[in-house]
MARBA-3410 file (N, C-alpha, C, O; in Angstrom, 1 decimal):
167
-52.8,-46.4,-12.9,-51.4,-46.4,-12.7,-50.9,-45.0,-12.4,-51.3,-44.0,-13.2 ~ -50.1,-44.8,-11.4,-49.6,-43.5,-11.0,-48.2,-43.3,-11.4,-47.3,-44.2,-11.1 ~ -47.9,-42.2,-12.0,-46.5,-41.9,-12.4,-45.9,-40.8,-11.5,-46.5,-39.8,-11.3 ~ -44.8,-41.1,-10.9,-44.2,-40.2,-9.9,-43.2,-39.3,-10.7,-42.5,-39.7,-11.6 ~ -43.3,-38.0,-10.4,-42.4,-37.0,-11.0,-41.5,-36.5,-10.0,-41.8,-36.1,-8.9
-40.2,-36.3,-10.4,-39.2,-35.8,-9.5,-39.0,-34.3,-10.0,-39.0,-34.0,-11.2 ~ -38.6,-33.5,-9.0,-38.3,-32.1,-9.4,-38.7,-31.1,-8.3,-39.1,-31.6,-7.2 ~ -38.6,-29.9,-8.6,-38.9,-28.8,-7.6,-40.2,-28.1,-8.0,-40.4,-27.9,-9.2 ~ -40.9,-27.7,-7.0,-42.0,-26.8,-7.4,-41.5,-25.4,-7.5,-40.4,-25.1,-7.1 ~ -42.3,-24.5,-8.1,-41.9,-23.1,-8.3,-41.6,-22.4,-7.0,-40.7,-21.6,-6.9
-42.4,-22.7,-6.0,-42.2,-22.1,-4.6,-40.9,-22.6,-4.0,-40.2,-21.7,-3.5 ~ -40.6,-23.8,-4.1,-39.3,-24.3,-3.6,-38.1,-23.7,-4.3,-37.1,-23.3,-3.7 ~ -38.2,-23.5,-5.6,-37.2,-22.9,-6.4,-37.0,-21.4,-6.0,-35.9,-20.9,-5.8 ~ -38.1,-20.7,-5.8,-38.0,-19.3,-5.4,-37.5,-19.1,-4.0,-36.7,-18.2,-3.8 ~ -37.8,-20.0,-3.2,-37.3,-20.0,-1.8,-35.8,-20.2,-1.8,-35.1,-19.5,-1.0
-35.4,-21.1,-2.5,-33.9,-21.4,-2.6,-33.2,-20.2,-3.2,-32.1,-19.9,-2.6 ~ -33.7,-19.6,-4.2,-33.0,-18.4,-4.8,-33.0,-17.2,-3.8,-32.0,-16.5,-3.7 ~ -34.1,-17.1,-3.0,-34.1,-16.0,-2.0,-33.1,-16.3,-0.9,-32.4,-15.3,-0.5 ~ -32.9,-17.5,-0.5,-31.9,-17.8,0.5,-30.5,-17.5,0.0,-29.6,-17.0,0.7 ~ -30.2,-17.9,-1.2,-28.9,-17.7,-1.9,-28.6,-16.2,-2.0,-27.5,-15.7,-1.7
-29.7,-15.4,-2.4,-29.5,-13.9,-2.5,-29.2,-13.3,-1.1,-28.4,-12.4,-1.0 ~ -29.9,-13.7,-0.1,-29.6,-13.2,1.3,-28.2,-13.5,1.7,-27.5,-12.6,2.3 ~ -27.8,-14.7,1.5,-26.4,-15.1,1.9,-25.4,-14.3,1.1,-24.3,-13.9,1.7 ~ -25.6,-14.1,-0.1,-24.7,-13.3,-1.0,-24.6,-11.9,-0.5,-23.6,-11.3,-0.4 ~ -25.8,-11.3,-0.1,-25.8,-9.9,0.4,-25.0,-9.8,1.8,-24.3,-8.8,2.0
-25.0,-10.8,2.6,-24.3,-10.8,3.8,-22.8,-11.0,3.6,-22.0,-10.5,4.4 ~ -22.4,-11.7,2.5,-21.0,-12.0,2.3,-20.3,-10.8,1.6,-19.0,-10.7,1.7 ~ -20.9,-10.0,0.8,-20.3,-9.0,0.0,-19.5,-8.0,0.9,-18.4,-7.7,0.5 ~ -20.0,-7.5,2.0,-19.2,-6.5,2.8,-17.9,-7.1,3.3,-16.9,-6.4,3.3 ~ -17.9,-8.4,3.7,-16.7,-9.0,4.2,-15.7,-9.2,3.0,-14.5,-9.1,3.3
-16.1,-9.4,1.8,-15.2,-9.5,0.7,-14.6,-8.2,0.3,-13.5,-8.1,0.0 ~ -15.4,-7.1,0.5,-14.9,-5.8,0.2,-13.9,-5.4,1.2,-12.8,-4.8,0.9 ~ -14.1,-5.7,2.5,-13.1,-5.4,3.5,-11.8,-6.2,3.3,-10.7,-5.7,3.5 ~ -12.0,-7.5,2.9,-10.8,-8.3,2.6,-10.0,-7.7,1.4,-8.8,-7.7,1.5 ~ -10.7,-7.3,0.4,-10.0,-6.7,-0.8,-9.3,-5.4,-0.4,-8.2,-5.2,-0.8
-9.9,-4.6,0.5,-9.2,-3.4,1.0,-7.9,-3.7,1.8,-6.9,-3.1,1.6 ~ -8.0,-4.8,2.6,-6.9,-5.2,3.4,-5.7,-5.6,2.5,-4.6,-5.2,2.7 ~ -6.0,-6.4,1.4,-5.0,-6.8,0.5,-4.4,-5.7,-0.2,-3.2,-5.7,-0.5 ~ -5.2,-4.7,-0.7,-4.7,-3.5,-1.4,-3.7,-2.7,-0.5,-2.7,-2.3,-0.9 ~ -4.1,-2.5,0.8,-3.3,-1.7,1.7,-2.0,-2.5,2.0,-1.0,-1.9,2.0
-2.1,-3.8,2.3,-0.9,-4.5,2.6,0.0,-4.6,1.4,1.2,-4.5,1.5 ~ -0.6,-4.7,0.2,0.2,-4.8,-1.0,1.0,-3.5,-1.3,2.2,-3.5,-1.6 ~ 0.3,-2.4,-1.1,0.9,-1.0,-1.3,2.0,-0.8,-0.2,3.1,-0.3,-0.5 ~ 1.7,-1.2,1.0,2.6,-1.0,2.1,3.9,-1.8,1.9,5.0,-1.4,2.2 ~ 3.7,-3.1,1.5,4.8,-3.9,1.2,5.7,-3.4,0.1,6.9,-3.5,0.2
5.1,-2.8,-0.9,5.9,-2.3,-2.0,6.6,-1.0,-1.6,7.8,-0.9,-1.9 ~ 6.0,-0.2,-0.8,6.7,1.0,-0.3,7.9,0.6,0.5,9.0,1.1,0.4 ~ 7.6,-0.3,1.5,8.7,-0.8,2.3,9.9,-1.4,1.5,11.0,-1.1,1.8 ~ 9.6,-2.2,0.5,10.6,-2.8,-0.3,11.4,-1.8,-1.1,12.6,-1.9,-1.2 ~ 10.7,-0.7,-1.6,11.4,0.3,-2.3,12.3,1.2,-1.4,13.3,1.7,-1.9
11.8,1.4,-0.2,12.7,2.2,0.7,13.9,1.4,1.1,15.0,1.9,1.2 ~ 13.7,0.1,1.3,14.9,-0.8,1.6,15.8,-0.8,0.4,17.1,-0.8,0.5 ~ 15.2,-0.9,-0.8,16.0,-0.9,-2.1,16.8,0.5,-2.2,18.0,0.5,-2.6 ~ 16.2,1.6,-1.9,16.8,2.9,-2.0,18.1,2.9,-1.0,19.1,3.4,-1.4 ~ 17.9,2.4,0.2,19.0,2.3,1.1,20.1,1.4,0.6,21.3,1.8,0.6
19.8,0.3,0.0,20.8,-0.6,-0.6,21.5,0.0,-1.8,22.7,-0.1,-1.9 ~ 20.7,0.7,-2.6,21.3,1.3,-3.8,22.3,2.4,-3.4,23.3,2.6,-4.1 ~ 22.0,3.2,-2.4,22.8,4.2,-1.9,24.2,3.7,-1.5,25.2,4.2,-1.8 ~ 24.1,2.5,-0.8,25.4,1.9,-0.3,26.1,1.3,-1.5,27.3,1.5,-1.7 ~ 25.4,0.6,-2.4,26.0,-0.1,-3.5,26.7,0.9,-4.5,27.8,0.7,-5.0
26.0,2.0,-4.8,26.5,3.0,-5.7,27.4,4.1,-5.1,28.1,4.8,-5.8 ~ 27.4,4.1,-3.8,28.2,5.0,-3.0,27.8,6.5,-3.4,28.6,7.3,-3.6 ~ 26.5,6.7,-3.5,25.9,8.0,-3.8,24.6,8.1,-3.1,24.0,7.2,-2.6 ~ 24.1,9.4,-3.0,22.8,9.6,-2.4,21.7,9.2,-3.3,21.7,9.4,-4.5 ~ 20.7,8.5,-2.8,19.5,8.1,-3.5,18.3,8.9,-2.9,18.1,8.8,-1.7
17.5,9.5,-3.7,16.3,10.3,-3.2,15.0,9.6,-3.6,14.9,9.1,-4.7 ~ 14.1,9.6,-2.6,12.8,9.1,-2.9,11.9,10.3,-2.8,11.7,11.0,-1.8 ~ 11.3,10.7,-4.0,10.4,11.9,-4.1,9.0,11.5,-4.1,8.5,10.6,-4.8 ~ 8.2,12.1,-3.2,6.8,11.9,-3.1,6.0,13.0,-3.6,6.4,14.2,-3.5 ~ 4.8,12.7,-4.3,3.9,13.8,-4.7,2.5,13.2,-4.5,2.2,12.0,-4.5
1.6,14.2,-4.4,0.1,13.8,-4.2,-0.2,13.3,-2.8,-1.1,12.5,-2.7 ~ 0.6,13.6,-1.8,0.4,13.1,-0.5,-1.0,13.4,0.0,-1.4,14.6,-0.1 ~ -1.6,12.5,0.7,-3.0,12.7,1.2,-4.1,12.5,0.2,-5.3,12.7,0.5 ~ -3.8,12.0,-1.0,-4.8,11.8,-2.0,-4.6,10.4,-2.6,-3.6,9.7,-2.3 ~ -5.6,10.0,-3.4,-5.5,8.7,-4.1,-4.6,8.8,-5.3,-4.3,7.8,-6.0
-4.2,10.0,-5.7,-3.4,10.3,-6.9,-1.9,10.4,-6.5,-1.2,11.2,-7.1 ~ -1.5,9.7,-5.5,-0.1,9.8,-5.0,0.8,9.1,-6.0,0.4,8.3,-6.8 ~ 2.1,9.4,-5.8,3.1,8.8,-6.6,4.5,9.0,-5.9,4.6,10.0,-5.2 ~ 5.4,8.1,-6.1,6.7,8.3,-5.6,7.7,7.7,-6.6,7.4,6.8,-7.4 ~ 8.9,8.2,-6.6,10.0,7.8,-7.4,11.2,7.6,-6.6,11.5,8.4,-5.7
12.0,6.5,-6.9,13.3,6.3,-6.3,14.3,6.7,-7.4,14.4,6.1,-8.4 ~ 15.1,7.7,-7.1,15.9,8.4,-8.1,17.4,8.6,-7.6,17.6,8.8,-6.4 ~ 18.3,8.5,-8.6,19.6,9.1,-8.4,19.6,10.4,-9.1,19.4,10.5,-10.3 ~ 19.7,11.5,-8.4,19.6,12.8,-8.9,21.0,13.6,-9.0,21.9,13.2,-8.2 ~ 21.1,14.6,-9.8,22.3,15.3,-9.9,22.5,16.2,-8.6,23.6,16.4,-8.2
21.4,16.6,-8.0,21.4,17.3,-6.7,20.4,16.6,-5.8,19.2,16.7,-5.9 ~ 21.0,15.8,-4.9,20.2,15.0,-4.0,19.2,15.9,-3.2,19.6,16.9,-2.7 ~ 18.0,15.4,-3.1,16.9,16.2,-2.4,16.2,17.2,-3.2,15.1,17.7,-2.8 ~ 16.7,17.5,-4.4,16.0,18.4,-5.3,15.3,17.6,-6.4,15.9,17.2,-7.4 ~ 14.0,17.3,-6.2,13.3,16.4,-7.1,13.1,16.9,-8.5,12.7,16.2,-9.4
13.4,18.2,-8.6,13.3,18.8,-9.9,14.6,18.9,-10.7,14.7,19.3,-11.8 ~ 15.7,18.4,-10.0,17.0,18.4,-10.7,17.1,17.3,-11.7,16.2,16.5,-11.8 ~ 18.2,17.3,-12.4,18.4,16.3,-13.5,18.4,14.9,-12.9,19.1,14.6,-11.9 ~ 17.7,14.0,-13.5,17.6,12.6,-13.1,18.8,11.8,-13.8,18.8,11.7,-15.0 ~ 19.6,11.2,-13.0,20.7,10.4,-13.5,20.2,9.0,-13.8,20.5,8.4,-14.8
19.4,8.5,-12.8,18.8,7.1,-13.0,17.5,7.0,-12.2,17.5,7.4,-11.0 ~ 16.5,6.6,-12.9,15.2,6.3,-12.2,15.2,4.8,-11.8,15.2,4.0,-12.7 ~ 15.2,4.5,-10.6,15.3,3.2,-10.1,13.9,2.5,-10.0,13.8,1.4,-10.5 ~ 13.0,3.2,-9.4,11.6,2.7,-9.3,10.7,3.9,-9.4,11.0,5.1,-9.2 ~ 9.4,3.6,-9.9,8.3,4.6,-9.9,7.0,3.8,-9.6,6.7,2.8,-10.3
6.2,4.3,-8.7,5.0,3.7,-8.4,3.9,4.8,-8.2,4.2,5.9,-7.7 ~ 2.7,4.5,-8.7,1.6,5.5,-8.5,0.4,4.9,-7.9,0.3,3.6,-7.9 ~ -0.4,5.7,-7.3,-1.6,5.2,-6.6,-2.6,4.5,-7.5,-3.5,3.8,-7.1 ~ -2.4,4.7,-8.8,-3.3,4.0,-9.8,-3.2,2.5,-9.7,-4.1,1.8,-10.1 ~ -2.0,2.0,-9.2,-1.8,0.6,-9.1,-2.6,0.0,-7.9,-2.7,-1.2,-7.8
-3.0,0.9,-7.0,-3.7,0.5,-5.8,-4.9,1.3,-5.6,-5.0,2.2,-4.7 ~ -5.9,1.1,-6.4,-7.1,2.0,-6.5,-7.7,2.2,-5.1,-8.0,1.2,-4.4 ~ -8.0,3.4,-4.8,-8.6,3.8,-3.5,-7.7,3.9,-2.3,-8.1,4.3,-1.3 ~ -6.4,3.5,-2.5,-5.5,3.6,-1.3,-4.9,5.0,-1.3,-4.4,5.5,-2.3 ~ -4.9,5.6,-0.1,-4.4,6.9,0.0,-3.1,6.9,0.8,-3.0,6.2,1.8
-2.1,7.5,0.2,-0.7,7.6,0.8,-0.6,9.0,1.4,-0.7,10.0,0.7 ~ -0.2,9.0,2.7,0.1,10.3,3.3,1.5,10.3,3.9,1.8,9.4,4.7 ~ 2.3,11.2,3.4,3.7,11.3,3.9,3.8,12.3,5.0,3.4,13.5,4.8 ~ 4.3,11.9,6.2,4.4,12.8,7.3,5.9,13.1,7.5,6.5,12.6,8.5 ~ 6.4,13.9,6.6,7.8,14.4,6.7,7.8,15.9,6.5,6.9,16.4,5.8
8.8,16.5,7.0,8.9,18.0,6.7,9.2,18.4,5.3,8.9,19.5,4.9 ~ 9.7,17.5,4.5,10.0,17.7,3.1,9.3,16.6,2.3,9.0,15.6,2.8 ~ 9.1,16.9,1.0,8.4,15.8,0.2,9.4,14.8,-0.4,9.1,14.2,-1.4 ~ 10.5,14.5,0.3,11.4,13.6,-0.2,12.2,13.0,1.0,12.3,13.6,2.1 ~ 12.8,11.8,0.7,13.8,11.2,1.7,15.1,11.0,1.0,15.1,10.7,-0.2
16.2,11.2,1.7,17.5,11.0,1.1,18.2,9.9,1.8,18.4,10.0,3.0 ~ 18.6,8.9,1.1,19.4,7.8,1.6,20.8,8.0,1.2,21.1,8.2,0.1 ~ 21.7,8.0,2.2,23.1,8.3,2.0,23.9,6.9,2.0,23.4,6.0,2.6 ~ 25.1,6.9,1.4,25.8,5.7,1.3,26.3,5.2,2.7,26.6,4.0,2.9 ~ 26.5,6.1,3.6,26.9,5.7,5.0,25.7,5.8,5.9,24.9,6.7,5.7
25.6,4.9,6.8,24.4,5.0,7.7,24.5,6.3,8.5,25.4,6.5,9.3 ~ 23.6,7.1,8.2,23.6,8.4,8.8,22.1,8.9,9.0,21.2,8.2,8.8 ~ 22.0,10.2,9.2,20.7,10.8,9.5,19.7,10.7,8.3,20.0,11.1,7.2 ~ 18.6,10.0,8.6,17.5,9.9,7.6,16.4,10.6,8.3,16.3,10.6,9.6 ~ 15.5,11.3,7.6,14.4,11.9,8.3,13.5,10.9,9.0,13.2,9.9,8.4
13.2,11.2,10.2,12.3,10.4,11.0,10.9,10.8,10.6,10.6,12.0,10.5 ~ 10.0,9.8,10.4,8.6,10.1,10.1,7.9,8.8,9.6,8.5,7.7,9.8 ~ 6.8,9.0,9.0,6.1,7.8,8.5,5.3,8.1,7.2,4.9,9.2,6.9 ~ 5.0,7.0,6.5,4.1,7.0,5.4,2.9,6.2,5.8,3.1,5.1,6.2 ~ 1.7,6.7,5.7,0.5,6.0,6.0,-0.2,5.7,4.8,-0.5,6.5,4.0
-0.5,4.4,4.6,-1.4,3.9,3.5,-2.7,3.5,4.1,-2.8,2.7,5.0 ~ -3.8,4.0,3.5,-5.1,3.8,4.1,-6.2,3.6,3.1,-6.2,4.3,2.0 ~ -7.1,2.7,3.4,-8.3,2.5,2.6,-9.4,2.0,3.5,-9.2,1.0,4.2 ~ -10.5,2.8,3.6,-11.6,2.4,4.5,-11.1,2.4,5.9,-10.5,3.4,6.3 ~ -11.3,1.3,6.6,-10.9,1.3,8.0,-9.5,0.6,8.2,-9.0,0.5,9.3
-8.8,0.3,7.1,-7.5,-0.4,7.2,-6.4,0.6,6.9,-6.5,1.4,6.0 ~ -5.3,0.5,7.7,-4.2,1.4,7.5,-2.9,0.6,7.8,-2.9,-0.3,8.5 ~ -1.8,1.1,7.2,-0.5,0.5,7.4,0.5,1.7,7.4,0.4,2.5,6.5 ~ 1.4,1.7,8.4,2.4,2.7,8.4,3.8,2.1,8.1,4.1,1.1,8.6 ~ 4.5,2.9,7.3,5.9,2.5,7.0,6.7,3.7,7.7,6.6,4.8,7.3
7.4,3.3,8.8,8.1,4.3,9.6,9.6,4.3,9.4,10.2,3.2,9.3 ~ 10.2,5.5,9.3,11.6,5.6,9.2,12.2,6.3,10.4,11.5,7.2,10.9 ~ 13.3,5.9,10.8,14.0,6.5,12.0,15.3,7.2,11.5,15.8,6.8,10.4 ~ 15.8,8.1,12.3,17.0,8.8,11.8,18.3,7.9,11.8,19.3,8.4,11.3 ~ 18.2,6.7,12.2,19.4,5.8,12.1,19.2,4.8,10.9,19.8,3.8,10.9
18.3,5.2,10.0,18.1,4.5,8.7,17.3,3.2,8.9,17.3,2.3,8.0 ~ 16.6,3.0,10.0,15.8,1.8,10.2,14.4,2.1,9.6,13.9,3.1,9.8 ~ 13.9,1.0,9.0,12.6,1.1,8.3,11.7,0.0,8.9,12.2,-1.1,8.8 ~ 10.5,0.3,9.3,9.6,-0.7,9.9,8.2,-0.5,9.4,7.8,0.6,9.0 ~ 7.4,-1.5,9.4,6.0,-1.4,9.2,5.2,-1.8,10.4,5.6,-2.6,11.2
4.0,-1.1,10.5,3.1,-1.5,11.6,1.7,-1.0,11.2,1.5,-0.3,10.2 ~ 0.7,-1.5,12.0,-0.7,-1.1,11.6,-1.5,-0.8,12.9,-1.4,-1.6,13.9 ~ -2.3,0.2,12.9,-3.2,0.5,14.0,-4.5,-0.2,13.8,-5.3,-0.4,14.8 ~ -4.8,-0.7,12.6,-6.1,-1.4,12.3,-5.9,-2.9,12.4,-6.8,-3.6,11.9 ~ -4.9,-3.4,13.0,-4.7,-4.9,13.2,-4.8,-5.7,11.9,-5.5,-6.6,11.8
-4.0,-5.2,10.9,-4.0,-6.0,9.6,-3.3,-7.4,9.9,-2.3,-7.4,10.6 ~ -3.8,-8.4,9.4,-3.2,-9.7,9.6,-1.8,-9.8,9.1,-1.5,-9.3,8.0 ~ -0.8,-10.2,9.9,0.6,-10.4,9.5,1.4,-9.1,9.6,2.5,-9.1,9.2 ~ 0.8,-8.0,10.1,1.5,-6.8,10.3,1.5,-6.5,11.8,0.4,-6.5,12.5 ~ 2.7,-6.2,12.4,2.7,-5.9,13.9,1.9,-4.6,14.2,1.8,-3.7,13.4
1.4,-4.6,15.4,0.6,-3.4,15.8,1.6,-2.2,16.1,2.7,-2.4,16.4 ~ 1.1,-1.0,15.9,1.9,0.2,16.2,2.0,0.5,17.7,2.6,1.4,18.1
END
């Protein structure tokens, strides 16, 4: 009488594990790229929202609102949306801190501010705002938040981030 046994041989099991390991190694780089995309888009969306908020707060409060940047070009960047006693002087007395964000919230994302001064001033009346851009970058992914002198704020990407218009 013969008894049949069901199961896998050791060779079949090792072969299956090897195939799973190879597929996993192929998938890891695409997951890392996807994670970088999400970090850059998240940081860019937050910067865009805070610049829009600064513009709105300037109108609502009928006073100048300053966005102060520090650590530009590094992963240790930070910005603050402030109502200051002297608009544009980031070292002057802070009347109200509206928002504060640091690069630690978006590990590895580098923010570079392309403005002649390390701050932006939003005025209560639509008027001259510094033209320039903030670039958020990680790996091959980047997102630009652009401001124009007529207070328009837009986002775009040179790296074709999904959901972001091209520059």
